[in-house]
C-alpha positions in Angstrom: 0.0 0.0 0.0 3.0 2.3 0.1 5.0 4.1 2.8 1.9 5.6 4.5 0.7 2.1 5.4 3.6 2.0 7.9 2.2 5.0 9.8 0.6 4.4 13.1 -3.2 4.5 12.9 -3.2 3.7 9.1 -6.4 1.9 8.0 -6.5 -0.4 5.1 -8.9 0.9 2.4 -12.0 -1.1 1.5 -11.6 -3.5 -1.4 -12.0 -1.8 -4.8 -11.3 1.7 -3.5 -7.6 1.6 -3.5 -5.4 2.7 -6.4 -2.1 0.7 -6.4 1.1 2.7 -6.2 3.4 -0.1 -7.3 3.9 -2.1 -10.5 3.9 -5.8 -9.9 6.1 -8.0 -12.0 5.9 -11.8 -12.0 8.3 -14.4 -13.3 7.4 -18.0 -13.8 8.8 -21.1 -15.5 5.2 -22.3 -16.2 3.2 -19.5 -17.8 0.8 -21.8 -19.6 -1.1 -23.6 -16.9 -2.7 -26.9 -17.8 -5.9 -26.3 -15.8 -7.0 -23.5 -18.2 -6.4 -20.8 -15.6 -4.9 -17.7 -17.3 -2.1 -15.8 -15.8 -3.7 -12.8 -17.6 -6.1 -12.7 -14.7 -3.2 -11.9 -12.5 -0.9 -9.9 -14.9 -2.0 -7.5 -17.6 0.6 -8.4 -20.2 3.6 -10.6 -21.0 6.7 -8.6 -21.7 8.9 -11.5 -22.8 8.9 -15.3 -23.2 12.2 -17.0 -22.9 11.8 -20.7 -23.7 13.9 -23.5 -22.3 15.5 -24.5 -25.6 16.3 -20.8 -26.3 18.2 -20.7 -23.0 20.0 -23.9 -23.9 21.0 -22.4 -27.3 22.1 -19.2 -25.6 24.3 -21.1 -23.2 22.4 -20.4 -20.0 21.1 -23.9 -19.4 22.4 -27.4 -20.2 20.6 -29.4 -22.8 18.1 -31.9 -21.5 19.5 -35.4 -21.0 17.2 -38.2 -20.4 18.1 -41.7 -19.3 15.8 -44.6 -18.8 16.5 -46.5 -15.6 15.7 -50.2 -15.3 13.0 -49.8 -12.6 9.4 -50.9 -13.4 6.6 -48.6 -12.3 3.1 -49.3 -13.5 1.3 -45.9 -13.8 -1.7 -47.3 -15.7 -3.8 -47.9 -12.5 -3.1 -44.5 -11.0 -5.8 -41.9 -10.8 -5.4 -38.4 -12.1 -6.2 -35.4 -9.8 -6.2 -31.7 -10.1 -3.1 -29.7 -9.0 -2.0 -26.1 -9.1 -0.5 -26.9 -12.5 -3.4 -28.8 -14.0 -4.0 -32.5 -14.1 -1.4 -34.8 -12.5 -1.1 -38.1 -10.6 -2.3 -38.0 -7.1 0.7 -37.8 -4.7 -0.7 -40.6 -2.4 -1.0 -42.9 -5.4 2.5 -42.2 -6.6 3.9 -42.7 -3.1 2.2 -46.1 -2.9 3.9 -47.1 -6.2 7.4 -45.6 -5.4 7.8 -46.7 -1.7 8.2 -50.5 -2.5 11.0 -49.8 -5.0 12.7 -46.9 -3.2 15.9 -48.9 -2.6 16.1 -49.7 -6.3 15.6 -46.1 -7.2 18.3 -45.1 -4.7 20.7 -47.6 -6.3 20.1 -45.9 -9.7 20.9 -42.5 -8.2 24.1 -43.9 -6.8 25.0 -45.4 -10.2 24.1 -42.3 -12.3 25.1 -39.5 -10.0 27.7 -40.6 -7.5 29.8 -37.4 -8.0 27.1 -34.9 -8.6 24.9 -32.7 -6.4 21.4 -34.0 -7.0 17.9 -33.0 -6.0 15.2 -35.6 -5.8 11.6 -34.4 -6.2 9.3 -36.8 -4.5 5.5 -37.0 -4.2 5.2 -37.2 -0.4 7.1 -36.3 2.8 7.3 -40.1 3.6 8.9 -40.8 0.1 11.4 -37.9 0.6 12.4 -39.3 4.0 12.6 -42.9 2.8 14.7 -41.9 -0.3 17.1 -39.9 1.9 17.5 -42.8 4.3 18.1 -45.3 1.4 20.7 -43.0 -0.2 22.5 -42.6 3.2 22.6 -46.4 3.6 24.4 -46.5 0.2 27.0 -44.1 1.4 25.7 -40.9 -0.2 25.3 -37.6 1.7 21.6 -37.1 1.7 19.0 -35.2 3.7 15.3 -34.5 3.2 13.2 -31.3 3.5 9.5 -30.7 3.5 7.2 -28.0 4.7 7.1 -29.8 8.0 10.8 -29.3 8.7 11.6 -26.6 11.2 15.3 -26.7 10.1 14.7 -26.2 6.4 17.1 -23.3 6.2 19.9 -25.2 7.9 19.4 -28.3 5.7 19.3 -26.2 2.6 22.5 -24.3 3.5 24.3 -27.5 4.3 23.3 -28.9 0.9 24.4 -25.8 -0.9 27.8 -26.0 0.8 28.1 -29.8 0.4 30.3 -31.3 -2.3 29.6 -33.9 -5.0 27.7 -37.0 -4.0 25.2 -34.9 -2.0 21.4 -35.4 -2.5 18.6 -33.2 -1.3 15.3 -35.1 -1.3 12.2 -32.9 -1.1 8.5 -32.9 -1.3 6.9 -29.9 -3.0 9.3 -27.4 -1.6 11.8 -26.2 -4.3 10.0 -24.8 -7.3 12.2 -21.7 -7.9 15.9 -21.0 -7.9 17.2 -22.0 -4.4 19.6 -18.9 -4.3 16.7 -16.5 -4.4 13.3 -17.6 -3.3 11.7 -20.9 -2.7 7.9 -21.3 -3.2 6.3 -24.2 -1.5 3.1 -25.9 -2.8 1.1 -24.3 -0.1 2.2 -20.8 -1.0 4.8 -20.1 1.7 7.9 -18.3 0.6 11.4 -18.9 2.0 14.3 -16.7 1.1 17.8 -18.2 1.0 
């Protein structure tokens, strides 16, 4: 509301009666939401679109590298649900499929990324904790974070300082660049 809102006795204006004094800018990696919600309802115009492959071509990002791992997960029986980004598998269903093979998945991470810093995005807090435990049993340096962790800042800082072979397992926490701002699935923002 501007500097005057910091004055003692200031009263918030009624909805619809206030003229904003600031320009709001938003950045996102996902401007086209799958659930047919338009960001135009939030922002009046797009000033620029910088696509992933353009950033690769310009040297800002590494090209996508995909690798199939020999772990069988049957997604055919899973239900789709609505999420902030449109339709997606329900986290509880994904967890039920992943938990029985979590040790196999951890072995693949050890095989493919023993000398890299890695982030594992998992569908539930339980999956994140179990994956971290499995990776630690294999000799990797792993910790997990979730919105329930009171020590998220300490764990994140330790991961950022850690060397190769470190893994940060998380559940719906890191969606933006860790060095600036982290947006959780429930809308909380943490600055690092």
